[in-house]
N, C-alpha and C positions, 0 to 999 in steps of 0.2 A: 491655365490649364493646373488643379489642384492635384500634388502627386498624392496617392495612395498612400505614401509613405511618410507623410507632414509628419511635423512634428518629433522629429527627431528620432521616429522609428527607424534603425538600421534592418533591414531585410535578411543580413548574413550574421546576424550578431545568433550566439547560441541561444539564449534565451527566447529570442523570437523563432527561433528553429524547431527548438524543443515546444515553446508555448504552442504551434502549430500544429503540432506531430500530435501533442495531447490534445487539442480538437477533434483532430480529422479522426482519430482514436475511439472517442465517444462514439464514435459515428460507425465505424469500419474494422475497431479492433485490427487485430495483428495483418488484415490487407491491406493495409495502407500501403503505400508504395513511398519508392524514392521519388519516382517523378509527380506525385501526387503532393507530394510537401513542396518538393520545388515550384512546382505548378502555383500552390496557392503563397507560399512566401515571396514567389516575385523571382526567384534567383534558379541556377541549373542545375541538374541533377548532380553533373562531373564536380561545380564545387561541393555539394553534400559529400557525396565518394570520397573526394580526400580529406574533408576533415571528420568521415563517421566511417568511412568504409566499405558500411553495409545496413541496407533500413533497419534491422534487428539490432543493434546498437543505439539506434534514434528509437525505437521502441521502445530499449532498457530504459533511456534517462527518460523518456515519458511517461513511464512507469512508476518509477521510481520516484518520479516531480507528482506524482497522483499520491501515493502510497506516503510522503510526505506532508501533504494537503491533507490526505485522510486524518492522519494525527494532530492537525490542527484544526481541521474542522469539528473532533470530535474533544480537542480541549476546550473550544469555547464552548459547546456545549454541553460536558462531561466534565472538567478538568480533575485532574489525581490530587489528591491532598498526601500523598506520600506514603498511607498509607497502604496496609497491601487491602485492604476493603476498596479503596477509593482508586487504587489502581486498577484493579479488576474491573470496577465500574468507568473505570475511564475508556481501558482496552475493550468493552464490552460495544462501548460505542462506533469505534473504530471498526470493531469487526462489520457492525451493522452500518459504518459508510461505504465500507468497501463491497457489502454485498449490493447497494442499493446505488454504487456508482456506475455510470453507463457506459465506464469503460470493461467492467467485469461481464457485463453479458455481452456485449459488442466482442468482447476475446474468446467469451463461448460460443457464440455466434460462427464466428470467422474460422477459429480453428477449436472445435473441438478436441481434436489430441492434444494439442498442446495444454488445451487449459486440462482437460484429465491429466497429464501428466502433471502439472502444476500444483496438483492435488498431492500427491503421492512422491514428486523429487524429494531426494534427501540433501540435496546440494545444487545451488543457483545463487549467478549476485544479487538477484531479487529476495529470495528466502533470505540472505546474507543481511542486507539492507535493512528488513523485518527485525530480522534477529535483535540488531542492534539498535534500535528504534525501541523493540523492547527492556531491552536489557538498562539504556538510558531513565526509565521508568520504575525499573525495581530499584534502584540503586540508593535511594533511601533507605530502604530495609534495612542495611547492615550499616552500619555509620563507621566500621572501622576498613573502608576501600572499595561499599558499596558491592557491587555483583562482582566483580573478581577478589574480595578480600571474603568470601565462603565457599567454596565448592559447591555445596548443596545448592546455595544461590544461584550461581555462574551454570549449572544446568539445568536452573526453570526459562530460561527465553527460550530454548531449543523448542522445549514441552511445552509451552505455552504456545506456539507455531505453531505444531504439531494439531492443538488443542481448537485453535481459531482457524485452520484454514477450510474445516470443513462445514464451518459456519459462515464465512465468509467468502468462501468462493459458491455461494450455493444462490445465483440471481435468480433461479425460477422461483424461489416462495417468495421475493417481493410483490409485494399487493396482498399475498394471504398471513391478515393479523397472526393469528393463530402459529401459522408457519413459523414464520418470524419470530415471536415471543420464544416458539422451542426451541430454537435455534442459541437464541439468544440465552434462555435460560441453561440450556446447558452448558454453553460456553463460561457464563460466570459461576455455576459451581463444582463444575471440572478445575478450574484456574484456582477457586478457590482453597481448593483443594490438597493444588498442587503448591499454593504461597500459605497455607496454615501452619508451619511453622514460625513463618513473621506475622502471625496476625493475631495482633495484640488485643483484639476483641475479643480470642475465642478463648474462655474461660479457662 
């Protein structure tokens, strides 16, 4: 009989556990439990608990992986050229990818309170991860040390994230093209304004 874990797939590997969590969260959001992850992976709940301590830790790992994938997807569709306008175009695509991602809608359905809190939270591990990714994108705007070479530029990743969240965490707009266009246009305009001092295309 052929094992469902054939071809070298290790059901205990971190990659497999996180991939499974991501898949489940696309439907059930924060309702995904350790038991459901263990069942889908074909391992025990005790194993998951001993390695990750809580289902919230697995949720966070999965959401960070989805965030990273959103930046990769956006880079394929609309890569940054290192200019302020190129960076904003890329970030606008990231916002669109996050808004349309099934996990965004699933989290909003499964935990509306937590979802609302995420829209106004001032500190959280996922926000830190997003800020770091935005910082990496802004790095080419200042040739002598990147984001951390100029205090004014160093303040922009956090400000951009504040502008991005209302546009990205709005799954109810998906399918309404006018509303999505409005969200994207507002994000683009506000972010271009934030990066205006480094916009070489500005007269």
